[in-house]
Each structure stands twice: as C-alpha cells, then as structure tokens.
N, C-alpha and C positions, 0 to 999 in steps of 0.2 A: 301426540297425533300429528300426522303429516300436515303441513300447512296447505297443501293442495286440497286435501280432504276437508280441512277446516274452512277454506275459502268456498268450496262448493256448498257446504252446509249453510254458511253465512249468506252466500249469494241467494240461495233458495229462500231463506227467511226474509231477506230484504225484498226480494221480488214479491213474495206473498204479502208482507206487511205494508209495503209502500205501493203495491199494485202496479208494478212496472215490469217491463220486459227484461228478463234476466240477461239478455244480450247487451243491454245498456249498462250493466254493472261490471265495473272493472276494479282491480286492486287500487288504482289511482283515483277512483271516483270519490268525490267529496260527498259526505252524507247530505249536507245542506245545499251546497251550490249545484252539484251535478244530479243528485237524486231527489232533491226537493223535500228533504225530511225537516220537520220542525221539531221543537223540543219534546212534544208529546210523542211524535213518531219515534224519535230516538229512544225515549224511555221504554216504549212498548217493544221496540226492537231488541234492546238490551235484555228485557225480561224474557222475550221469546228465545233469545240465544242462551240465556242461563238455563231455561227449562229444557231446551233441546239438547244442549251439550253437557248439562249437569255441572256447571261451573258457577262461581259467584264472581260478579264483576262489581268492585266497589264504585260507588257513585263518582268519586273524584277521578277514578281511572276512566270510567265511561265518558265523562265530560271531556277527556283528552282525545277521544276518537274523532279525528277530522276526516280521515279517509277509511275506506274499507280495509286497506292494508294495515292501518293502525289497529283495528279491531282483530284482524286475523293474526297479526304478530303477537299481540297480547294473549289471545286465546291459545295459540300454538305453544306458548310457554306454560300455560296452565293445565294442559291436557297430557 
C-alpha cells in the first residue's frame, strides 16, 4: 500500500483516538511530545490501526514508534 494512503489512514485514526485536529498531525510529529499520547493512548492507537488496516504489530515494534513516520514506514512494509 502506498505510504501516502497509509499516512492518511493513520492520521485519521490518530485524530479520532487522541481527539486532536488532523492539521496538527505531521509525519514528523512525536506521539508523546507533539501529540500528547500516553502509553494507554498508544496501545489503543496500535489496536485501532491493526483493526483498520488488518495488520499485526508486535508489541516490541509498537514500542519503537516515536513519530508518525515510524509507524507509517513500518505499516507500508507490512501491507
């Protein structure tokens, strides 16, 4: 799947789960610093992404996601 498509899907899920304006979400945005996600938010987001995109994200991999780009790059290789 094209990384732009993956990014748009992930961005929509982040905006929904974290209740923030999609315009504030960029590829460089840090989940914790820029988007204010705590560990529970991150877990729920990973679960939502798995459900939406039909992929499995191992916990150890999900813990490596610092930025939106990290998640999109990983997902792009899985789809």
